[in-house]
C-alpha positions in Angstrom: 9.8 9.6 55.2 8.7 7.1 57.1 10.6 5.8 60.0 10.0 1.9 59.9 12.5 0.0 57.7 10.3 -0.1 54.8 11.0 1.9 51.3 9.4 1.8 48.2 11.3 1.0 44.7 9.7 2.4 42.0 10.6 2.1 38.1 9.8 4.1 35.0 8.0 2.0 33.0 5.9 2.3 29.5 8.8 4.1 28.2 8.8 1.6 25.5 12.5 0.8 26.3 12.9 -1.8 28.4 11.0 -4.9 29.9 7.9 -3.7 31.4 7.2 -7.4 32.6 10.5 -8.1 34.7 10.5 -4.5 36.2 7.1 -5.4 37.5 8.0 -8.6 38.8 10.5 -6.5 41.3 9.4 -3.1 42.1 6.6 -1.8 44.0 5.5 1.1 42.5 5.2 1.7 38.4 6.0 4.8 36.9 3.6 4.8 34.0 4.5 7.2 31.0 1.2 9.0 30.2 2.0 9.4 25.9 3.1 12.6 26.1 6.8 12.1 26.2 6.9 8.2 25.3 4.2 5.4 25.7 0.5 4.2 23.9 -2.7 3.5 24.9 -1.9 -0.4 24.3 1.0 0.2 26.7 -0.6 1.8 29.6 -2.8 -1.3 29.6 -0.8 -4.0 29.4 1.4 -2.2 32.1 -1.7 -1.4 34.3 -3.2 -5.1 34.0 0.1 -6.6 35.4 0.6 -4.2 37.7 -3.1 -5.0 39.2 -2.3 -8.8 39.0 1.2 -7.9 40.7 -0.3 -5.8 43.4 2.3 -3.1 41.9 1.4 0.7 43.0 0.1 2.9 39.5 1.5 6.7 39.3 1.2 8.9 36.4 4.7 9.9 35.2 3.2 13.4 33.8 5.8 15.3 31.2 6.2 18.1 28.5 4.5 17.3 25.5 8.1 16.3 23.6 8.2 12.7 22.2 10.9 14.1 20.1 13.3 14.6 22.6 12.1 12.1 25.2 10.7 14.6 27.5 14.1 15.9 28.8 14.2 19.2 27.2 13.1 22.2 29.3 10.0 23.5 27.6 8.1 27.1 28.5 4.9 25.9 28.7 1.7 28.7 29.9 0.5 27.4 33.1 -3.0 26.8 32.2 -1.8 24.8 28.8 0.6 22.7 31.4 -2.2 22.1 33.9 -4.6 20.6 30.6 -2.0 18.9 30.0 -1.3 17.2 33.0 -5.3 16.6 33.4 -5.2 15.2 30.1 -2.3 12.5 30.8 -3.6 11.4 34.5 -7.3 11.1 33.0 -6.2 9.1 30.3 -4.2 6.8 32.8 -7.2 6.6 35.1 -9.5 5.2 32.7 -6.9 2.7 31.4 -6.1 1.7 35.2 -9.8 1.6 36.2 -10.4 -1.0 33.6 -7.6 -3.1 34.6 -8.9 -3.1 38.3 -6.6 -0.9 40.1 -6.4 3.1 39.9 -3.6 5.8 39.3 -2.0 6.5 43.1 0.3 9.0 42.9 1.9 11.9 40.1 5.5 12.1 39.4 6.6 14.4 36.8 9.2 13.5 34.4 12.6 14.5 32.9 13.0 18.2 32.5 9.6 18.9 34.2 10.6 17.0 37.1 13.5 19.3 37.4 12.0 22.3 36.6 9.0 22.2 39.2 11.7 22.1 41.4 12.5 25.9 41.4 9.5 27.2 39.2 6.5 27.8 41.1 4.0 28.4 38.3 5.4 25.0 36.7 4.7 23.2 40.0 1.1 24.7 40.4 0.0 23.6 37.4 1.3 20.2 37.6 -0.4 20.2 41.0 -3.8 21.8 39.5 -3.9 19.1 36.6 -3.5 16.2 39.3 -6.6 16.5 41.4 -6.0 15.6 45.1 -3.1 12.7 44.4 -0.3 12.2 46.5 3.1 13.8 44.6 6.4 12.2 44.6 9.5 14.0 43.8 12.3 15.9 45.3 12.6 18.4 48.0 11.4 21.9 46.6 8.5 24.2 45.1 6.5 21.4 43.8 6.2 19.2 47.1 6.4 22.5 49.3 3.5 23.9 47.7 1.4 20.2 47.5 2.1 19.6 51.9 1.0 23.1 52.0 -2.1 22.0 50.0 -2.6 19.0 52.5 -1.8 16.5 49.8 0.8 13.5 50.5 4.2 14.1 49.4 6.2 11.2 48.9 10.4 11.9 49.4 12.2 10.3 46.2 16.2 9.0 45.8 17.7 7.8 42.8 20.1 5.0 43.4 21.2 4.6 39.5 21.9 8.7 39.5 25.1 10.9 40.5 24.8 13.6 43.0 26.1 17.4 42.6 26.9 18.9 45.8 23.9 21.0 46.5 21.6 17.5 46.6 20.6 18.0 42.9 20.8 15.5 40.3 24.1 15.7 38.2 23.1 16.6 34.4 23.0 13.8 32.2 25.9 14.1 30.3 28.6 14.5 33.0 31.1 12.2 34.4 29.2 9.1 36.9 25.3 11.7 36.1 23.9 7.6 35.1 25.6 4.8 37.1 26.0 1.4 35.6 27.1 -0.8 37.7 24.8 -3.1 39.3 26.6 -2.8 42.7 27.7 0.5 42.8 24.0 1.2 42.5 22.7 -1.4 45.2 25.3 0.6 47.4 23.6 4.2 46.3 20.4 2.3 47.3 21.3 1.1 50.9 22.9 4.9 51.7 19.9 6.8 50.3 16.9 4.4 51.9 16.9 5.9 55.6 16.5 9.2 53.6 13.7 8.7 51.3 10.3 7.0 50.8 11.0 5.6 47.7 13.6 4.7 45.2 13.8 5.3 41.8 15.6 2.6 39.1 15.2 4.4 35.7 14.1 1.8 33.2 15.9 3.3 30.0 19.1 2.9 31.3 21.3 -0.5 30.5 20.7 -3.0 32.5 17.9 -1.7 34.2 16.6 -4.9 35.2 19.6 -6.4 36.8 19.9 -3.1 38.8 16.3 -3.5 40.6 17.1 -7.1 41.1 20.5 -6.4 43.0 18.9 -3.4 44.5 15.9 -5.1 46.0 18.2 -8.4 47.0 20.9 -5.5 48.8 17.2 -3.9 50.6 16.0 -7.3 51.9 19.2 -8.5 52.8 20.1 -5.3 55.1 16.1 -6.0 56.5 14.6 -3.3 54.2 10.5 -4.2 53.5 9.6 -3.4 49.9 6.2 -1.9 50.3 4.2 1.7 48.6 4.5 4.0 50.7 0.4 4.7 51.3 0.5 0.9 52.9 2.5 2.0 55.8 0.3 3.7 57.5 
């Protein structure tokens, strides 16, 4: 975590379910779907072009190959297969980003893979092996531990639009208060989380995502926070 009053605001984009352009006007980092749980090459091109124009950092949001379930169902994928799937996703987005005049700055797993790599060392290692030396964004666990041990930059993430369990993990979707939809409550959660993390994530597929992002940004800047991507903070 950064000791200065700066924090990143990221959102999941390119998932065909939200107003990407409106969110790109608010966030400082974009987790771009790479086609395995959502997204297409055309959508990736549009998001990367807009991100480049606005100075928003692009990250590869890699997932299990599972568009049917939006990448939110756990899969038992052999490590070597997952490594190649991650490499394919990162490679595809990297080429598109470069053509748009920007670059992929970090990798972040999506959905079921995000939660799996917190505990599963084999899956975590596969994601790392498939993503080169990119910095990683996530919650504490094996994924971040292995990345740090390998000398990769690690960014800690919090979720103001999600409910937390007593153990610090996110409440499973479907449980009461697992997904927050009140903009003021989300902004209050962002202010609580900001001192503890490097980046705050807002889910692009949550109803009202653009309003949430604008409310969170206003609350953070009003409280004296500077919104800036981690790698721009030295």
